[in-house]
N, C-alpha and C positions, 0 to 999 in steps of 0.2 A: 505494501500501499504505499501511498505517497503522506510523508509525515509532513505535519504543518505545526512545528515548535510556534507555539503560543500565538499564531494568525487569525486562528478563528474559535469562537465559542458558542456553545448553545448548551441549553439545560439539559442533565445527563440524569437517565434514569429517575423520572420524576415520578412514576409508578410506586417505586420504593421509598420514596420521599412521601409522598402521600398515604403509603401505607405505615411508615414510621409515625407519620400524626396520628395516623387511626388507632395506632398502637399505644400512643402516649395518651389520646382521649379515654382511652381505657383506664391507663394509670392514674391519670384527673379524676375519673368516676372514683375509683379504689381509694384516692386520696380523700376526697370530700367525704366518701361513705364514711370511712374511717373518723375523720374529723367530727362527722355529725352524730353518728352511731357509737364511736367510739367514747370512753371515759377518760380523754387525755387530763381531766384535774388529777384522776384516779393515780395516772402515770406522774405527773409533773410534782403536786403537790404531798401524795401518798394517803393511803388510808388505813385505817385500824381494820382488826379482824370482825368488826360488828357493822360495817359499811358506811362508815363515817370517813370524808373526806376531810383530813387535817386541814387546818387554817379556814375554814368556813362554816356557814349554817347548812343543816343536814336534814332531808326529810326521812322520817322514821320509815323502815323497812318492816314489812307485815311477818312476823313471828321472831322479831329482834329486839328484845327489851332494850338491849344498850343502843340501838340505832336512833337517828334522830336527834342528835345532841349538837349541840352549838361549839363547835370547834375554833371559831373564829381566833382566839388567842392561844391555841394551842396547833403548832404550825409544824412540830415535827414527828416524824414515826420513831417509834421507837418497839424494839423487841425484846421481847420477857427475856429469851434463850441467844442474846446476838453472838455468844461465843461456840454455840452448838446447832446451828442453823441446818436444817437437812430439808430434803427435798421430797416431800411423798406424796404419790400422783401427781405428779406436778404442779404441787403446791407446797408452800414453805409451812412447816410443821409448827414454827413458835407462833405463840400470840403475838399480837402487835397492837399499839396505843398510840394513840396522839397525845403527846405531852408538849407543855410550854417550854421548857429548856430539856438540854442533854446533860447527863452528871459530867462533871468537869473532873472530878475524884473519885477513885474505886472506893463504893459502897460495901463493907462488909457483913455487914447483918441489917437485920428489919430494922433496929434502931436507925442505924445509918438511914436507910429509907423514908423512914420517918420525920427526923430531923431534915432532910432534903427536901420532903416536900412541904414542911412549913417553913424554911430559910427561902425556899426560891420559888414556892407554889406550883410546884411542878409532880403531879401525882405519877409515881411510877407502878402502882399496883390497878388491879381492875378496877372500873368506874365504881361500881357501887360497891367497894371497900372503902369504908371511913380513915382517914387519917389516922384518928386516936384508935383504931381497930390493929392497927399494922401489928403491934405487938402483943394484942389481946386474941386475936381472933385464933383459933386453932388450925383454920385453912388458909391461914395466911401466907405459909410458904409455897401454896399452891397458887394463890391468886396474884403474887406478886413476882419479881424477876429472878431469875437462879443467880444464889449469888458464890463469888461476890461479882457484883454489877462493876465490868471495865470502866475506867474514864472513853468517854466518846466526846465529839462535837459531830457539828453539822458541816457540810460544804456549800458554796453558792450554788444554786439552781440546782441543790440535791437534799431534800428535807427531810433526811434520813440522820438518825444519830447512829455514826460510823465509831466503831471503838476503834481506840487507838493502840491497842496491845495487836503487836505483829502478826501473832499466830490466830487470834479472833478476827483481826483486818482479813487476812486472807480466806476464812473461811467465810466470813462475811460477804466479801467481794466475789467467792466461787460461787455460791448460791444464786447472787442475783445476776451475775456476770451468764452465766453457764451451767449446764446441769453436764457432769462428766461421770465415767464410770469410776474412775479410781481418785475418788475425792481425797484420800489421804496423803497421795502422792501429788496432787494438783496443790493441796492446802502448803506442804511444804516448799513446793517450787515457786507459789505464788509469796509466800512469806519471805523467802529469799529474795525475790524480786522487788517487795515492796520495802524490805530492809537496806537493799542497795540500790534504791531508786536514784538517789543522786549521783550515784557511779554509773549506772546505765545510762541517766542524760548526758552526764560529762562526757562518757567516750560515745554517744550517739553524735555528739558537736565533734568531737574527733574524726570520726568518719566525715561527717561533713565537710571539716575543714582540709582533710585528706583528698578527699573528691575534689573539690575545689582547687587544690594545688596540681592535681593530677591534671584536672582542666587545662589549666595553663602551662603545663608540660608539654601535653599533647597540641596546645595551639602554637607553641615556640618549638617545636621539637627539632633536635639535630641529633648527628650520630652519637654524639658522647652522651645524651640524656638518655640516650634508647639505651646505652651501654651500661649508664648507670641504674637504670628503672629495672632492667634484668638483672643486675648484679642486686638489689635491693632486695627483688623479688625472690632469689635463690638464698639471702642469706637470710630472708624472713619465714620460708619456709623451712630451713634446715631449723634455724633457730626455735620457730614455733613448736616444731615436731620434738625437738629436742626437750624445750622445758615441759610439754606434754607429758612425755614418759617420763622424765625427772620426778614431775609431780606423781603422777601415776605409782611411782616405787616409792617415793617418799610415803605416800598415805599408805600403800599396801604394808611396807614394812614398821609404819609406826604403831607399837604396842596400845596406845590410846584408844585407837580406830574403835571404837564400840557404839555411836552415835546411831542412827537410820541414815540421817543427812550425810553421815562420814562416809556409811557405805554406798550411797546411791552416788555420792562424789565419784568415789573409787570406779563403779563401772562406768559412770559418765566418762570418764577420763581414760579408761582404757581403750572406750568406741572412739572417742576423739582423737586418740594418740596412733591407733592404726587406721583411720581413715586421713587425717593427716598425711602419715608415712605415705598410704599409696597414693595419694595427690600431689605430695613432693616427687615421687619418684616417677611418677607420667609426664607431670608438666617437667620436670629436669632432661627428661629423655627428649621430649617435644623439642624443647630449647637447644639441646644438640643436634637434633636432627635437621631443624629450621636456621641453623647460625648462617649458613651462608647467602639466604634470603634477606638479611638484616639490612643491607643498603637499599635493596628495594621497597621494604617496609618505612624506612626513612623517607624516601621520596615520596612514597604513598601518602603519610601524613602531613608533610611539607605540603602536598597540593590542597589536602584537605584543610588545613591549616589557613593557608590564603584563601580559598571560598569562605571560611568564616570567619577570617579576618574583613572582608567584604560585607559579611552578613552577620556583625556580631551579636547583635540580638536573638539568633538561633539557640544562643546558649541558655537563654533563659526562657524557651519553651517549655523545658521539663517543669520549670516552675508555675509557668501559669498553666500547664497541663494538671499536676498533683491539686494546684488551690481549687480548681474547677471540679475534680475528682472528690475530694475533701467534701465540697459543697454538696454535691451532690449524694455522696454516701449519707451524710450527716440528714439529709432529706429521707434518704431510702431506710434508714434505721428507724427516723421517727414516726413515718407512717406506717412500718411492721411493728411497731410497738404500739401504735394505736390501735392496730387491725387485733392486735393481741388483748386488748381493755374490752373489746366487742363481747357482751352475753348478756343473760338476766340473772338477775339477782336471785339467789335461793338461800333459808337459812337451815341451818344444821340442828341437831337436838341438842346441842349446846348453847345455840341463840347466836353460835356465830352465823357471817354471808357468805355464801361464796357464788362465783360468778361463772355460769356455765358458757362455753361459748357456742356457736350457733353453727348450723350445719352451713357449708359453704363457704366458710372462710377460710377451710385449707386451699381451695381453688384460688381464690383471690391473693394469698399466700401466694402459689405456683406463680401465678401470674405476675407478681411484682416482683419474684425472684427472677423471673426469665427478663424484666425490665430492667433488672441490676445489671445482669451480662450484659445485655444487648448495649445498655446507653452507655457502659464503661468502654465497651470495646469501639463505639461509636466513636468516642470521645479522644481514645487513641489515635483511631482512624483519622479524625480530623488534623490531630497533630503531625502524625505521617506524610498528610496531604498539604498540611502548610510547609512543612519543611522541604519537600519534594519541590511545592511550587514556587518555594525563594530559588532554590537552589538552579531550578529550570531558566527563571527569570532570569538569573547571572549570567547563566552559561551561555544561553541563546540570546545572547546581546552583541549585536555585530559592533557597535561602537563602545570599544574596551576602555575607551578615555574617560567615558561619562555614562557609568554604571547606574542602573535603575536608583533612583533615591531611597524609597522605602520598601524594598523585596518583600519584606515579611508581611506588611499591613497590605500590599498587593495581592500576596498569596493569600490572605484568610478572605478579604473583598471578594476573589475571585471563586473561593470556596463556596463562600457564602450564595453567592450571588448564581451558580452554574452546578456546582457537584455534589452539594450534600448527598443528594441521592447514590451517589457513587460510593461515598463513606457508609450511608446507610447497608448498602448491598453488600459490601465486605466484611461490614461488622456483623450483619447476618451471618453471614456464612461461617464465621468464627465463632460465634452463638451456638449455630448448630451442630458444633463439632464438641462443645464445651458442655453443653449440657449431659450428653450421655454419660460422659466422664463422670460429672458431679453424681448423676441418676446412679450410677455404677459404685462410686466411691459410697455413698451413701447406703445401699444394699451390701456393700462389705462391711461397714461397721455395724449394719443390724444382724448379718449372718456369721460375722467372723468368730462365735463360738460355735456354730454347728457346722461349720463348712469343712470340708475333707482338704489336704494336701492339694489334691487334683481340682481342684475347686479355687483352690487360693492360687494355684499357677495360673488358671484361666482368668482370673480377675484379674492379676498382671500383666498377664499378655494383651487383655483389652486395654488397660491404662496407656500400656506402652505404646501399642497401635494408634488410638486415638489420638496421646502425645504427638505421635510422629505428623500423623497428617496435621493437627493443629500447626505444627511448626512451618512444615510444608506451605500449607494456606497464608499462613502469614509472611512468607518469604514471597511467594508469587502476589498476593495483596498489596506487597508492598511498591513492586515494581508497576503493577495496574496503575496503583494511583499516580506515579511518576509520568505513565502513559497516558494517563488522563491530565496529568498536568500540562503535558506537552504537546499533544495532540484534539485535547477537548473532544473525549470520545467516552460514551459508555463503558460500564465496567466490563462486561462481556467482551467486547470491542478491543479494550485496552489490555484485557488480560490475554487474550489471542494473539494481540500483536507484540506485548511481553516477552510470551513464551518464543515467538519467532525470532525475536532479538537476542534472546538469553540461551537459546540452543543454539543459534547462529554463533556466538560468542562466548561458549559455554565453558571452555578452558581458560579463556582472558580472566572473564568475570568470579569464575571461582579461586581460581589463585588468587585475584587481589581482594576477595572476601573471605578467604582462609587466612591469609596471611594478616589482613587488618582485624579481622576478629580475635586472631590470637593472641596479639600484641594488645590490644583493648581489655580482653581476659585477662593478662598478665598485668594489668591495669587495677581491675577490680582485686585481682588476689594481693594486690600490694596493700591495698586499704584494707581487706580484711585482716591480713597477717598482723598488720602494726595497730589495729583495733584492738583483735583478739590478746595481744602481748599485753597492752596496756590492760584489758580487763583482767589476765591473769595474774598483773602485778597487783590492781586495785583489788580483786575478791580474794586472793589467797590469806591475806591477813586474821580474817576470822572463819576458817574453812571449818570448825565444828557447829557453828551458828544456824546454817541456811545452806540448802543444796543449790549451791551459787554456779554451778556448770551449767544449768538449764538458763539463768540470766546470761551467761556468757554466751551460750548459742543464741538467743534474743539478740545480743549485741551485735557478734558476727553476720546474722540475717541481715540485720537494719542496715549495717555496712555494705553489705554488697549490694542491698537494694536500693542504697545511696547513690554507690560508686557506677552503679548499673544506669540510672536514671540521668545522671549527668552524661556519661560517658555514651549515652545510646545516640544522643546528637549526633556525635565522630560517625557512628556508624550508620546511621540512615544518609547523611550526609555524602559520605564515600559511597556509598551504593547507587543513590540518585545521581551523583556527578558522575558515576563510570556509567551506568547507564545511559546518560546523555551523551557523554563520551562515543558509546555504542551506536547509539543511533546518530550521530554526527557522522562517524567513519561508514554507516551505511547509506545514509542520502546525501553524502557531499564527496568531492572527491579531490578539492584542494586547488580546482583551476578556477581562473577569473569569473566564471559563470557560478560556477558552486565550490566555493570558497568555503574552509573549515569555520564552526563558532568557534571551536577550542582556541582558550589564550593560549599563545606560544609561552609566556612568561611561566605557565603551569608544568611546561612538561621540561 
């Protein structure tokens, strides 16, 4: 076909854009229904076990004598057994009350509860128990909170009395956040994260700093910098592996290792040490095998660095995308939680109030879940099209002395005016492949106690198959978006043209992509290694107190995600630019009639 770089534009895949709007109409309907039929006040303000919403006047519920109370001055939810919360039939087992203030100090006896109620006007026992009866009523121990009552406080926009003891804190949060099978292990893990939250935050900031420094290194890369980066990666891999093995043997040979948290640390350290050693051996082998292509890789990143130098705002693209994703995810979670509050009030034999979910809510939740995947993929597709469009605008510019003034803004305007439907269609195809993986994972978690080894192997093969398909589709989608940015054609036509170009230049593009991606991966390993090393030094001082190895894994995962977010700009830019180069070589011959678009300074 005849390629027409940025010369012709028309709206593409409008039917898919209309379909997306219709889908979002359904999401808006679900949102409106969740807001109108749901009890958002119960979620935001909190409610007690008798149907009273804290912080407002309440109407009585039939069959619940303690309902219908005026809780205007009682704004906080207090659980009578905050250190022993459990889930029973998808409900929290402990009774909850509305109180005017949370206990700031530990209360060890009924006398302390009575004194706290008289001094602060906040009754922590069941409403129908008089303050003077706290120490006289023989049933007071059952009607009052479990002793000792830990100190607690409420956080802004979260009107619950949250215990400040780290172990109680972890149990409290684990019940409110998630329902997991291995609750004891989860408690210790979450306790370690909460106890070390300052170190986790500091290490996350360190990962951000390393990622930003690495972006600058790749922007102004030279041969010496590549050698230095490789040397640091090798040093980091060997050093982290050595430290992990040293810590493992240090824990193993320590005769005082008796606590359950210490034994868990030993198990995790052994697994991390083995994994780190395998990764080190594989990467060192690859570095040795690819050492002769180092100069080629330097030239590759010099070219990409010059392109990004002309479009510096590309470096901020991941931040904008992340901000939009966070806003959407917060909206999605809020609607989901509102859906969870839809139900009818029913009283139990003890005068408590329970809310039974309505039929059909589960279907709305699944629809809402598909909206999460599709919309998230659509936002990521828009980022890829924006980067590709900016690169195309700069590459196919005849007057190299007068580059386009605002290529990123121009790319965004073209995307919103013409090609949103193409991004919708590409993201829908990825969604179609992701949903089966999630369903398989859901079934795997349900059946993992009953399945055989053969079934487990079959599940893993299916996971691998869908993951490979999704990875290939993402790769072709990216080049289809670049083709759309060049030709202004719809998704299917662009995908067909992209496959033609990729097939004709497969060896060159594959070589470029492999070596470039490998160096970028080494950059990610660099960030992870030195962040994990900082975590090892920070967490090892109080090894007996918390299961700190899992928080270390969390820090390493955040470091990898952060570095991937920053360095993905180089990856997408490189792929888009060399695809444009392949198109340029395909459609032009360098003659006066058909000169190349490529800038000679780039080569």
